[in-house]
C-alpha positions in Angstrom: 7.4 136.6 -58.9 11.1 136.2 -59.3 11.1 138.3 -62.6 8.9 140.9 -60.6 11.8 141.1 -58.0 14.4 141.4 -60.6 12.6 144.2 -62.4 12.1 146.1 -59.2 15.7 145.8 -58.0 17.1 146.9 -61.3 14.8 149.9 -61.5 15.9 150.9 -58.0 19.5 150.6 -58.9 19.0 153.1 -61.7 17.4 155.4 -59.4 19.6 158.6 -58.7 18.2 159.2 -55.2 19.0 155.7 -54.3 22.7 156.0 -55.5 23.0 159.3 -53.5 21.2 158.8 -50.1 22.0 155.2 -49.8 25.4 154.6 -51.2 27.2 158.0 -51.6 26.2 159.6 -48.4 27.0 156.7 -45.8 30.3 155.9 -47.6 31.3 159.6 -47.8 30.4 160.1 -44.1 32.2 157.2 -43.0 35.3 158.2 -44.9 35.2 161.7 -43.3 34.4 160.8 -39.8 36.8 157.9 -39.7 39.6 160.0 -40.8 39.0 162.6 -38.3 38.2 160.5 -35.2 38.7 156.9 -36.3 41.7 156.4 -33.9 39.8 157.3 -30.8 38.8 154.3 -28.5 35.6 154.2 -26.6 36.3 154.2 -23.0 33.6 151.7 -22.0 34.0 149.0 -24.7 37.6 149.6 -25.9 36.3 149.5 -29.4 38.0 152.0 -31.9 35.8 154.7 -33.3 36.4 153.5 -36.8 34.7 150.2 -36.0 31.8 152.1 -34.3 31.4 154.4 -37.2 31.3 151.5 -39.5 28.2 150.1 -37.8 26.6 153.5 -37.6 27.2 154.4 -41.1 26.2 151.1 -42.5 23.0 151.0 -40.3 22.2 154.5 -41.7 22.7 153.2 -45.4 20.7 150.1 -44.8 17.9 152.1 -43.1 17.8 154.8 -45.9 17.7 152.1 -48.6 14.9 150.2 -47.0 12.7 153.3 -46.7 13.7 154.9 -50.0 13.3 151.6 -52.0 9.7 151.1 -50.8 7.9 154.4 -50.0 8.4 156.5 -53.1 8.3 153.7 -55.8 5.1 152.3 -54.2 3.3 155.6 -54.0 4.4 156.2 -57.7 3.0 152.8 -58.9 -0.3 153.5 -57.1 -0.5 156.9 -58.7 0.4 155.6 -62.2 -2.1 152.8 -62.2 0.6 150.0 -62.0 -1.0 148.6 -58.9 -4.2 148.0 -61.1 -2.1 146.4 -63.7 -0.5 144.0 -61.1 -4.0 143.1 -59.8 -5.1 141.7 -63.0 -2.1 139.5 -63.3 -2.0 135.8 -62.0 0.3 137.1 -59.1 -1.4 136.8 -55.7 -2.0 140.0 -53.8 0.5 139.0 -50.9 3.2 138.6 -53.5 3.2 142.5 -54.1 4.2 143.2 -50.5 6.6 140.2 -50.3 8.3 141.4 -53.4 8.8 144.9 -52.0 10.3 143.6 -48.9 12.7 141.2 -50.7 13.8 144.0 -52.9 14.4 146.3 -50.0 16.6 143.5 -48.4 18.6 143.1 -51.6 19.2 146.8 -52.0 20.5 147.3 -48.4 23.6 145.1 -49.3 25.4 147.7 -51.4 25.5 150.2 -48.4 26.5 147.6 -45.8 29.1 146.0 -48.2 30.7 149.2 -49.4 31.0 150.8 -45.9 32.5 147.6 -44.5 35.0 147.4 -47.5 35.9 151.1 -46.7 36.5 150.3 -43.0 38.8 147.4 -43.9 40.7 149.1 -46.7 41.1 152.5 -45.3 41.0 152.0 -41.6 42.4 148.5 -41.1 39.2 147.4 -39.4 39.5 143.6 -38.5 36.8 141.3 -36.8 36.8 137.7 -36.1 34.9 135.7 -38.9 32.0 134.9 -36.5 31.7 138.6 -35.7 31.6 139.6 -39.4 28.9 137.0 -40.1 26.9 137.9 -37.1 27.0 141.6 -38.0 26.1 141.1 -41.5 23.2 138.9 -40.7 21.9 141.2 -38.0 22.2 144.5 -40.0 20.6 142.9 -43.1 17.6 141.3 -41.5 17.2 144.3 -39.0 16.0 146.6 -41.8 12.6 144.8 -42.1 10.7 147.1 -39.8 12.0 150.2 -41.8 11.0 148.5 -45.1 7.6 148.1 -43.7 7.4 151.7 -42.6 8.4 152.8 -46.1 5.8 150.5 -47.6 3.0 151.9 -45.2 4.1 155.6 -46.3 3.8 154.5 -50.0 0.5 153.1 -49.4 -1.1 156.0 -47.6 0.3 159.2 -49.5 0.8 160.5 -52.9 4.3 160.4 -54.5 4.8 164.3 -53.8 4.1 163.6 -50.1 5.8 160.3 -49.9 9.3 161.5 -50.8 9.4 164.3 -48.2 8.0 161.9 -45.5 10.3 159.2 -46.4 13.3 161.5 -46.2 12.0 163.0 -42.9 11.6 159.4 -41.5 15.1 158.5 -42.8 17.0 161.3 -41.4 14.9 161.6 -38.3 15.5 158.0 -37.3 19.3 158.2 -38.0 19.6 161.4 -36.2 17.4 160.7 -33.1 18.5 157.1 -33.1 22.1 158.1 -32.4 23.6 157.0 -35.7 25.1 160.4 -36.3 25.6 161.8 -32.8 26.7 159.5 -29.8 23.9 159.0 -27.2 26.4 160.1 -24.3 26.6 163.7 -25.7 22.9 164.1 -26.5 20.7 166.3 -24.2 18.6 164.1 -21.8 15.4 164.4 -23.9 17.0 163.1 -27.1 18.6 160.1 -25.2 15.2 159.4 -24.0 13.7 159.5 -27.5 16.5 157.6 -28.9 16.1 154.5 -26.5 12.5 153.9 -27.8 13.3 154.2 -31.6 14.0 151.1 -33.6 17.0 152.8 -35.2 18.8 152.7 -31.8 17.9 149.1 -31.2 19.1 148.3 -34.5 22.4 150.1 -34.4 22.9 148.8 -30.7 22.8 145.3 -31.9 25.6 146.0 -34.4 27.7 148.0 -31.8 27.4 145.1 -29.3 28.5 142.6 -31.9 31.6 144.4 -32.8 32.4 144.9 -29.1 32.4 141.1 -28.8 29.1 141.2 -26.7 25.9 139.2 -27.2 23.1 141.6 -28.3 21.1 142.6 -25.3 17.5 141.2 -25.0 16.1 144.8 -24.8 17.7 145.7 -28.2 16.5 142.5 -29.7 13.1 142.5 -28.3 12.9 146.3 -29.4 13.7 145.7 -33.0 11.3 142.6 -32.9 8.5 144.5 -31.4 8.8 147.4 -33.8 9.1 144.9 -36.6 5.7 143.3 -35.7 4.0 146.7 -35.3 5.2 148.1 -38.4 4.6 145.1 -40.6 1.0 144.9 -39.2 0.5 148.7 -40.1 2.1 148.1 -43.5 -0.4 145.3 -44.3 -3.2 147.6 -43.0 -2.0 150.4 -45.3 -1.5 148.0 -48.3 -4.9 146.5 -48.0 -6.5 150.1 -47.9 -4.4 151.1 -51.0 -5.5 148.0 -52.8 -9.2 148.5 -52.1 -8.9 152.0 -53.3 -6.8 151.0 -56.4 
């Protein structure tokens, strides 16, 4: 199983879509936005925009990574017959989905680390050690619902359909979840949508940590609830794909 995880991770690291959407985009956006508005201070929390943007762009990169590293590769594996090959190996069926989730978690780290380094090196962002640790853990584990969503997309659709669906989901969750546009300048309808999306709960936990606050129960319960629901949906979709294969 460990060799399977290594193979999957190396394959994704060579993927150009991964490099562009997961690494280049969030890093480039952070450098652009932080140089434009990084010195502004949030009137409510007193946190500089460069810190808030670090969370937002790190969240976008991790979210994009978790979806892109599961949806399209899994759909391609089903289409190519690789799933059938895996099914005749000694690996148990549950290990396939666990491998995908583990690889997805590993591949979120480059976006989180690079955006964080850019914030420290270019904007002088500084947080207490406990805040850094809490932020990294929360942002890392918080991508599980999005990885499950990607796996469900890959289980239910063909590769040529999985890719646009994954990109729509990735950009839609980032935009409507408030990662690119602050909620306080969104129209009321968009704010209402954002408040029920897992992407907003995910980023809210990070924003609260960097503000020195304890993550709110509503954000934590929101991401946990979405996680349970999307994992259950991914398992259902995976079983359906396995039967078909």
